[in-house]
C-alpha positions as CSV (number, residue, x, y, z in Angstrom):
1,M,56.6,57.4,253.5
2,K,53.7,57.2,256.0
3,R,52.4,60.6,254.8
4,T,52.4,59.5,251.2
5,V,50.5,56.3,251.9
6,L,48.0,58.2,254.1
7,A,47.5,61.0,251.5
8,L,47.1,58.5,248.7
9,T,44.6,56.4,250.8
10,L,42.6,59.5,251.6
11,V,42.5,60.6,247.9
12,L,41.4,57.1,246.9
13,A,38.7,57.0,249.6
14,L,37.5,60.4,248.5
15,C,37.4,59.3,244.9
16,A,35.5,56.1,245.7
17,G,33.0,58.0,247.8
18,V,32.4,60.6,245.1
19,L,32.2,58.1,242.3
20,A,30.0,55.5,244.1
21,P,26.7,55.0,242.3
22,S,23.7,56.8,243.8
23,T,21.4,53.9,242.8
24,A,22.5,51.8,245.8
25,L,19.5,53.1,247.8
26,P,15.9,52.3,246.7
27,V,14.3,55.3,245.3
28,S,10.5,55.7,245.0
29,A,8.9,57.1,241.8
30,H,7.8,60.2,243.6
31,T,11.2,61.2,245.0
32,T,12.9,64.1,243.3
33,H,16.5,63.6,242.6
34,A,19.2,66.1,243.5
35,H,21.1,67.7,240.7
36,A,23.7,65.2,239.5
37,A,26.4,67.9,239.7
38,A,25.7,68.8,243.4
39,F,29.4,68.2,244.3
40,D,31.0,69.7,241.2
41,K,33.5,71.8,243.0
42,T,34.4,69.0,245.4
43,R,35.0,66.5,242.6
44,F,36.9,69.1,240.7
45,V,39.2,69.8,243.6
46,A,39.7,66.1,244.3
47,H,40.8,65.4,240.7
48,L,43.1,68.4,240.6
49,A,44.6,67.5,243.9
50,A,45.5,64.0,242.7
51,A,47.0,65.4,239.5
52,F,49.2,68.0,241.3
53,F,50.2,65.4,244.0
54,V,51.5,62.9,241.5
55,F,53.2,65.5,239.3
56,H,55.1,67.1,242.2
57,H,55.9,63.8,244.0
58,W,56.8,61.5,241.1
59,V,57.9,63.9,238.4
60,W,59.0,67.3,239.6
61,K,60.8,66.2,242.8
62,P,62.9,63.4,241.0
63,Y,63.7,65.9,238.3
64,K,65.0,68.5,240.8
65,D,66.9,65.7,242.6
66,G,68.6,64.8,239.3
67,K,67.1,61.4,239.0
68,L,65.6,62.0,235.6
69,H,68.9,62.8,234.0
70,G,70.6,59.4,234.0
71,F,69.6,55.9,233.4
72,H,67.0,55.5,236.2
73,L,64.6,53.4,234.2
74,I,62.2,52.8,237.1
75,T,62.1,56.5,237.9
76,Y,61.4,57.3,234.2
77,A,58.6,54.7,234.3
78,K,57.1,56.2,237.4
79,A,57.3,59.7,236.0
80,A,55.7,58.7,232.7
81,L,52.9,56.9,234.5
82,A,52.4,59.8,236.9
83,L,52.2,62.2,234.0
84,L,49.6,60.0,232.3
85,F,47.6,59.8,235.5
86,A,47.9,63.6,236.0
87,Y,46.7,64.1,232.4
88,H,43.7,61.8,233.1
89,E,42.8,63.6,236.3
90,V,43.1,67.1,234.8
91,K,40.8,65.9,231.9
92,K,38.3,64.6,234.4
93,A,38.4,67.9,236.2
94,Y,38.0,69.7,232.9
95,D,34.9,67.6,232.0
96,I,33.4,68.4,235.4
97,A,34.0,72.1,235.0
98,K,32.7,72.0,231.4
99,T,29.3,70.6,232.4
100,S,29.1,72.6,235.6
101,N,26.9,75.6,236.2
102,S,29.6,77.2,238.3
103,K,31.0,80.4,236.8
104,T,34.2,79.9,238.8
105,L,34.8,76.5,237.3
106,Q,34.0,77.8,233.8
107,L,36.7,80.5,234.2
108,L,39.3,77.7,234.7
109,L,38.5,75.8,231.5
110,V,41.2,77.4,229.2
111,P,44.1,77.2,231.6
112,M,43.2,73.7,232.6
113,N,43.2,72.5,229.0
114,K,46.6,74.0,228.5
115,L,47.8,72.2,231.7
116,A,46.4,68.9,230.4
117,D,48.2,69.4,227.0
118,G,51.4,70.1,228.9
119,F,51.2,66.9,230.9
120,N,50.4,64.8,227.8
121,A,53.3,66.2,225.8
122,L,55.8,65.8,228.6
123,S,54.6,62.3,229.2
124,S,55.5,61.2,225.7
125,K,58.9,62.9,226.0
126,V,59.7,61.3,229.3
127,K,58.7,57.9,227.9
128,S,61.2,58.3,225.1
129,H,63.8,59.9,227.4
130,H,64.0,62.9,225.1
131,F,63.0,65.8,227.2
132,S,64.9,69.0,228.1
133,S,64.9,71.1,231.2
134,G,62.9,73.6,229.2
135,D,60.1,71.1,228.7
136,M,60.0,70.3,232.4
137,N,60.2,74.0,233.4
138,S,57.5,74.8,230.9
139,V,55.0,72.3,232.4
140,N,55.9,73.5,235.9
141,S,55.4,77.1,234.8
142,T,52.0,76.2,233.3
143,A,51.1,74.4,236.6
144,N,52.2,77.5,238.6
145,S,50.2,79.8,236.2
146,F,47.1,77.6,236.7
147,Q,47.7,77.8,240.4
148,S,47.7,81.6,240.4
149,Q,44.7,81.8,238.1
150,A,42.8,79.3,240.3
151,G,43.7,81.5,243.3
152,G,42.3,84.5,241.5
153,A,39.1,82.6,240.8
154,G,38.6,81.6,244.5
155,F,40.5,78.3,244.5
156,A,43.7,79.3,246.2
157,F,46.1,76.4,247.1
158,K,49.8,75.9,247.9
159,D,52.1,73.0,247.5
160,A,52.3,71.8,251.1
161,T,55.6,70.0,250.7
162,S,57.5,73.0,249.6
163,A,55.7,75.4,251.9
164,A,56.4,73.3,255.0
165,G,59.9,72.3,253.9
166,C,59.3,68.6,254.5
167,C,59.5,65.5,252.3
């Protein structure tokens, strides 16, 4: 529980720092501005990290534990909200990659769009309680495929909870 709160606090602090307006400091007319997308890769990774965290913690883990098969209404609600949040975060990362000059981020546009569509479709199915194990496995497979494609493009990452065997 403490790890979850700490991780969520760190993600929120990172997002607040990245999204804070740069106009807070007085700027003279002769100062040149840095490129607005100076931290494209950092913002990209932060949004995807948040999306993968909520998907694995509030959707995939309850599904594997069998809590999305009965009448756990609060678990269904948390899963649906987590999927909507994950969809939003992947779309934000997509927008960052789309406007970025980074060729690495440009390579991830197509698989990222597929992942966002999977989150969105699964969210509506979870809300209505009409999803199958094939739907859930399909989205997880898409997420794993994106993970391997991102690793090939230089953004390798692992799910820390399954790798460490905790939580």
